[in-house]
C-alpha positions as CSV (number, residue, x, y, z in Angstrom):
1,M,50.0,97.5,125.0
2,Q,53.1,98.0,127.2
3,E,54.6,94.9,125.3
4,S,54.0,96.6,121.7
5,A,55.6,99.8,123.0
6,T,58.8,98.0,124.1
7,R,59.0,95.6,121.3
8,K,60.6,96.7,117.8
9,G,58.9,95.6,114.6
10,K,60.9,93.0,112.4
11,L,61.4,94.6,108.9
12,K,61.8,92.5,105.8
13,L,63.1,94.6,102.6
14,F,62.4,93.2,98.9
15,V,65.3,94.5,96.7
16,G,64.9,94.4,92.8
17,A,67.4,95.7,90.1
18,A,64.4,97.8,88.3
19,P,60.8,98.1,87.8
20,G,58.9,95.4,86.7
21,V,61.4,92.5,88.3
22,G,58.3,91.6,90.5
23,K,59.2,93.0,94.0
24,T,55.4,94.1,94.8
25,Y,53.8,90.8,93.5
26,T,56.7,88.7,95.5
27,M,55.9,91.1,98.8
28,L,52.1,90.6,98.4
29,K,52.5,86.9,97.8
30,H,54.4,86.7,101.0
31,A,51.9,88.7,102.8
32,N,49.3,86.2,101.8
33,S,51.2,83.4,103.1
34,L,51.2,85.3,106.6
35,H,47.8,85.7,106.3
36,A,46.9,82.1,105.5
37,R,48.5,81.4,108.6
38,G,46.6,83.5,110.8
39,V,48.7,86.5,110.9
40,D,47.1,89.9,110.9
41,V,48.5,91.8,108.1
42,V,47.1,95.1,106.6
43,I,48.1,96.9,103.2
44,G,49.4,100.3,104.4
45,Y,50.2,101.5,100.9
46,I,50.5,99.5,97.8
47,D,50.8,100.8,94.1
48,V,50.2,97.9,91.5
49,H,51.0,100.2,88.6
50,D,48.2,98.8,86.7
51,R,49.8,95.4,86.6
52,P,46.7,92.6,86.8
53,E,48.9,89.8,88.1
54,T,50.3,92.1,91.0
55,A,46.6,93.6,91.7
56,Q,45.1,89.8,92.0
57,Q,47.9,89.2,94.7
58,I,46.1,91.6,97.1
59,M,43.2,88.8,97.4
60,D,41.8,88.8,100.9
61,L,44.4,91.4,102.4
62,E,42.9,94.6,104.3
63,V,43.8,97.7,102.7
64,L,44.0,100.6,104.7
65,A,42.8,104.0,103.2
66,P,46.0,106.2,102.5
67,L,46.3,109.8,103.9
68,E,44.9,112.2,101.4
69,I,47.1,115.0,101.6
70,N,46.5,118.7,99.6
71,F,49.1,120.5,98.3
72,S,49.0,123.4,95.5
73,G,45.6,122.4,94.6
74,R,46.6,118.5,94.3
75,N,45.9,115.5,95.8
76,F,48.8,113.4,97.1
77,A,47.9,109.7,98.6
78,E,50.7,109.0,101.7
79,V,51.0,106.2,104.4
80,D,48.3,106.9,107.2
81,V,50.7,106.2,109.9
82,A,48.2,107.3,112.5
83,G,45.5,104.7,111.0
84,I,48.1,102.1,110.9
85,L,49.0,102.6,114.5
86,A,45.4,102.9,115.6
87,R,44.5,99.4,113.8
88,K,47.6,97.7,115.7
89,P,47.9,94.8,113.0
90,S,50.9,92.6,113.4
91,V,52.2,93.0,109.8
92,A,51.9,96.3,107.6
93,V,52.9,96.1,103.8
94,I,54.5,99.5,102.6
95,D,55.5,99.6,99.2
96,E,57.6,102.2,97.3
97,L,59.9,102.7,100.2
98,A,62.4,105.3,98.5
99,H,59.4,107.8,98.0
100,T,59.5,111.7,99.4
101,N,56.3,112.2,101.0
102,A,54.4,115.3,99.8
103,P,54.9,118.8,101.7
104,G,52.7,118.7,104.7
105,S,53.4,114.9,106.1
106,V,54.3,114.6,109.2
107,R,57.8,112.8,107.9
108,R,59.7,113.8,105.0
109,K,60.2,110.5,103.7
110,R,58.3,107.0,103.5
111,Y,61.3,105.2,105.0
112,E,60.9,107.6,108.1
113,D,57.1,106.2,108.3
114,V,58.2,102.5,108.3
115,E,60.8,103.4,111.3
116,C,58.1,105.1,113.4
117,L,56.1,101.5,112.3
118,L,59.0,99.5,113.5
119,D,59.5,101.5,116.7
120,N,55.8,101.0,117.6
121,G,56.1,97.1,117.7
122,I,54.5,96.6,113.8
123,D,56.6,94.4,111.5
124,V,57.0,95.9,107.9
125,L,57.3,94.4,104.6
126,T,58.6,96.8,102.3
127,A,60.4,97.3,98.7
128,V,62.6,99.1,96.8
129,N,65.1,99.3,93.9
130,V,68.8,99.0,94.2
131,Q,69.8,102.3,92.7
132,H,67.7,104.0,95.9
133,L,70.2,102.4,98.3
134,E,73.1,104.7,100.0
135,T,75.6,101.9,99.7
136,V,75.3,101.7,95.9
137,V,73.7,105.4,95.0
138,K,76.9,106.8,93.3
139,E,77.3,103.5,91.2
140,A,73.8,103.2,90.1
141,A,73.9,107.0,88.9
142,T,76.8,106.2,86.9
143,V,75.0,103.4,84.9
144,I,71.8,105.3,84.7
145,G,73.7,108.4,83.5
146,H,71.8,110.7,86.1
147,R,71.4,111.6,89.8
148,I,69.3,109.7,91.9
149,R,67.4,111.8,94.4
150,E,65.3,109.5,96.5
151,V,67.7,107.7,98.7
152,V,67.2,105.1,101.6
153,P,70.5,105.7,104.1
154,A,72.6,102.5,105.0
155,S,71.4,102.7,108.7
156,F,68.1,101.7,107.4
157,L,69.2,98.6,105.2
158,K,71.0,97.3,108.8
159,R,67.6,97.7,110.8
160,A,66.2,94.8,108.2
161,D,66.0,91.4,109.9
162,E,65.8,89.9,106.2
163,V,66.6,91.1,102.9
164,E,65.3,89.1,99.7
165,V,66.4,90.0,96.2
166,V,63.6,89.7,93.7
167,D,65.8,88.7,90.4
168,V,64.9,88.3,86.8
169,T,67.3,88.2,83.7
170,P,67.7,91.3,81.7
171,E,66.5,89.9,78.7
172,T,63.3,88.4,80.6
173,L,62.9,91.9,81.8
174,R,63.0,93.4,78.5
175,Q,60.6,91.2,77.3
176,R,58.0,92.1,80.1
177,L,58.5,95.4,78.8
178,R,57.6,94.4,75.3
179,D,54.5,92.5,76.4
180,G,53.1,95.6,77.7
181,S,53.8,94.2,81.7
182,I,55.6,97.1,83.0
183,Y,54.7,100.3,81.1
184,P,52.0,101.5,78.6
185,K,52.6,100.3,75.0
186,E,53.5,104.0,74.3
187,K,56.0,104.2,76.6
188,V,57.9,101.1,75.6
189,E,60.2,102.0,72.8
190,H,61.4,104.9,74.6
191,A,62.1,102.7,77.8
192,L,64.1,99.8,75.8
193,Q,66.2,102.6,74.7
194,N,66.9,104.4,77.7
195,F,66.8,103.0,81.3
196,F,65.9,99.3,80.2
197,T,69.1,98.6,78.0
198,K,70.6,95.2,78.4
199,S,73.4,96.7,79.7
200,N,71.9,99.1,82.4
201,L,69.9,96.4,83.6
202,S,72.9,93.9,83.5
203,A,74.9,96.2,85.9
204,L,72.1,97.0,88.5
205,R,71.2,93.4,88.5
206,E,74.8,93.0,89.5
207,L,74.6,95.7,92.2
208,A,71.4,94.5,93.5
209,L,72.7,90.8,93.7
210,R,76.0,92.1,95.2
211,E,74.4,94.5,97.7
212,V,72.2,91.3,99.5
213,A,75.2,89.1,99.2
214,Q,77.4,91.9,101.1
215,D,74.4,92.2,103.6
216,V,74.2,88.3,104.1
217,E,78.0,88.1,104.7
218,D,78.0,91.0,107.3
219,R,75.2,89.3,109.2
220,L,77.2,85.9,109.2
221,Q,80.0,87.5,110.4
222,K,78.5,89.4,113.4
223,S,76.4,85.9,114.2
224,F,77.1,84.0,116.8
225,D,77.0,80.7,115.1
226,R,79.8,82.2,112.9
227,Q,82.3,81.5,115.7
228,K,81.7,77.9,115.5
229,I,82.7,77.5,111.4
230,P,86.2,77.1,111.0
231,G,87.7,78.9,107.7
232,P,86.5,81.5,105.7
233,V,82.9,82.1,105.5
234,G,80.9,84.3,103.4
235,A,79.4,85.2,100.2
236,K,82.3,87.0,98.7
237,E,86.1,85.7,98.3
238,S,88.5,87.7,99.7
239,I,92.3,87.7,98.4
240,M,95.5,88.7,100.7
241,V,98.6,89.2,99.3
242,C,101.7,89.2,101.4
243,V,104.4,91.7,100.1
244,N,107.5,93.4,102.0
245,Y,110.4,93.5,99.7
246,M,109.5,96.4,97.7
247,G,111.2,95.7,94.6
248,R,108.6,93.0,94.2
249,A,105.5,94.5,95.8
250,P,104.1,96.0,92.3
251,K,104.4,93.2,90.4
252,L,102.8,91.0,93.3
253,I,100.0,93.2,93.9
254,L,99.2,93.7,90.4
255,K,99.0,89.7,90.0
256,A,96.7,89.6,92.8
257,A,94.6,92.6,91.7
258,R,94.0,91.0,88.7
259,M,93.2,87.7,90.2
260,A,90.5,89.8,92.6
261,D,89.0,91.7,89.7
262,R,88.1,88.1,87.7
263,M,86.9,86.7,91.2
264,K,84.9,90.1,92.0
265,A,87.1,90.0,95.5
266,D,88.1,91.9,98.1
267,L,91.8,92.6,98.1
268,I,94.1,92.9,101.3
269,V,97.7,93.9,100.8
270,L,99.7,92.3,104.0
271,T,103.2,93.7,105.3
272,I,104.8,92.4,108.6
273,L,107.1,94.6,110.6
274,S,109.7,93.5,112.8
275,K,110.0,96.6,114.4
276,D,107.5,97.8,117.1
277,K,105.0,100.8,115.9
278,D,107.2,103.4,118.1
279,D,110.6,102.3,116.6
280,M,109.5,102.8,113.0
281,T,111.9,105.0,111.2
282,K,110.8,107.6,108.4
283,K,112.0,105.0,105.8
284,D,109.6,102.7,107.2
285,E,106.8,104.9,107.2
286,E,107.3,106.0,103.5
287,R,107.3,102.3,102.7
288,L,104.0,101.9,104.1
289,E,102.4,104.7,102.4
290,T,103.9,103.4,99.3
291,L,102.2,100.1,99.8
292,R,98.9,102.0,100.7
293,V,99.0,104.0,97.5
294,L,99.8,100.6,95.1
295,A,96.9,99.2,97.3
296,E,94.4,101.9,96.7
297,E,95.5,101.9,93.1
298,H,94.0,98.5,92.8
299,H,90.9,99.0,95.0
300,G,92.5,97.0,98.1
301,E,93.5,98.0,101.4
302,V,96.7,97.6,103.6
303,A,97.0,95.4,106.7
304,I,99.7,95.8,109.1
305,E,101.0,93.1,111.2
306,F,103.9,93.0,113.8
307,L,106.2,90.3,114.1
308,N,106.4,90.0,117.6
309,D,108.6,86.9,118.0
310,R,106.3,84.8,116.2
311,P,107.4,82.9,113.3
312,L,106.6,84.5,110.0
313,G,104.2,81.8,108.6
314,A,102.0,82.0,111.7
315,V,101.6,85.6,111.6
316,I,100.2,85.3,107.9
317,V,98.1,82.7,109.1
318,D,96.3,84.5,111.8
319,S,96.0,87.6,109.6
320,A,94.3,85.3,107.0
321,Q,92.0,83.8,109.6
322,R,91.1,87.5,111.1
323,H,90.6,89.1,107.3
324,N,88.4,86.0,106.5
325,A,90.9,85.4,103.3
326,T,89.7,82.8,101.0
327,L,93.1,83.0,98.8
328,V,96.5,84.0,100.1
329,V,99.3,85.1,97.5
330,I,102.9,85.0,98.3
331,G,106.1,85.3,96.3
332,Q,108.5,82.3,95.9
333,P,111.4,83.2,98.5
334,S,114.6,84.3,96.8
335,R,117.8,82.3,97.2
336,M,119.3,85.7,97.3
337,R,117.5,87.4,100.0
338,K,115.1,86.2,102.9
339,W,111.3,87.1,102.4
340,V,111.5,90.0,104.6
341,G,115.0,90.0,106.1
342,V,113.8,89.1,109.3
343,T,113.7,85.5,109.7
344,R,115.6,82.4,108.1
345,Q,112.2,80.3,108.4
346,N,110.4,79.9,104.9
347,P,107.0,81.1,105.4
348,V,105.8,79.1,102.2
349,R,106.8,75.7,103.9
350,Y,105.0,77.0,107.0
351,L,101.9,77.9,105.1
352,L,101.7,74.7,103.4
353,R,101.8,72.7,106.5
354,N,99.3,75.3,108.6
355,L,97.1,77.0,106.5
356,K,93.7,75.4,106.6
357,Y,90.5,76.1,104.6
358,T,92.2,79.0,102.5
359,D,93.8,78.2,99.3
360,L,97.6,79.2,98.5
361,R,99.0,80.6,95.6
362,V,102.9,80.8,95.3
363,V,104.0,83.4,92.3
364,G,107.6,82.4,90.9
365,W,110.4,84.7,90.2
366,K,113.1,84.9,87.7
367,E,116.4,85.0,89.8
């Protein structure tokens, strides 16, 4: 009992782009594989939405009765958290994560019920559609065309030990809808013309894949094993563009931003200062502010480095490694000007010799 009170449960989250992709089916299939290995698994809450294939996946899993709550003359079925805690399973399956509990429930949101189970040492399998995740809810609302009221906070996603995307193509999902595998036939045509349009599903699918990819990358960057891997590692490209000469900066940033847009990559605008921060002039600060505005216009961020008597190329290499850059973009040094007016060294030559595991793009200029 003492061990259960101190150990936090593990959370596995199944994420999908839309209803019908197979989140609940996949979650139950995973629960059955655990059960077959002798793990004590119970279903704390499930909604198969009258889908026979999903219902069949319950198989031999124990289903706990939901908690019945009466409000305004209506009965609502909610997760019986106290009942699950009394049963003490190793794993609980809790569907419909973004659900708002009926008035009179102990907790307002279902994800809070899940957190309670985790805090009491019970592992949880749960499922959610991507539009309900706080990190993408604004983008998803723009895609769908209406406000999303049920939101799972980013802090909950960070609690997950494993996140799995359940993915099918938009056309496959639309065909499932036509076949009556998602909604009753009388609702199919309306759904095809509204939520289940190909453009909506494609955008939501991209959000789901991107969100899980970002989660995987964040976990990798924080992991101990990441320190053993040389070079940039992650699920997403990252472009770092080096600028200092303000006359060239807008064109160089624009070129890098277009690359980032095509590659679905992050954009970092690197500038290197020869002065210490305390010695910066008003003109220096204005120049940095101009760079910040340019970067923001192209959905990027500014990174500031100080030379500190280092070779210019070495500063770029160090910054590329620190920002996990997969591509460095730099303008060809001018014959009339030094690249930043602080050194005679050609940074391109240094980068060609010393930049490892990262691609280099040199942008030419007409003198």
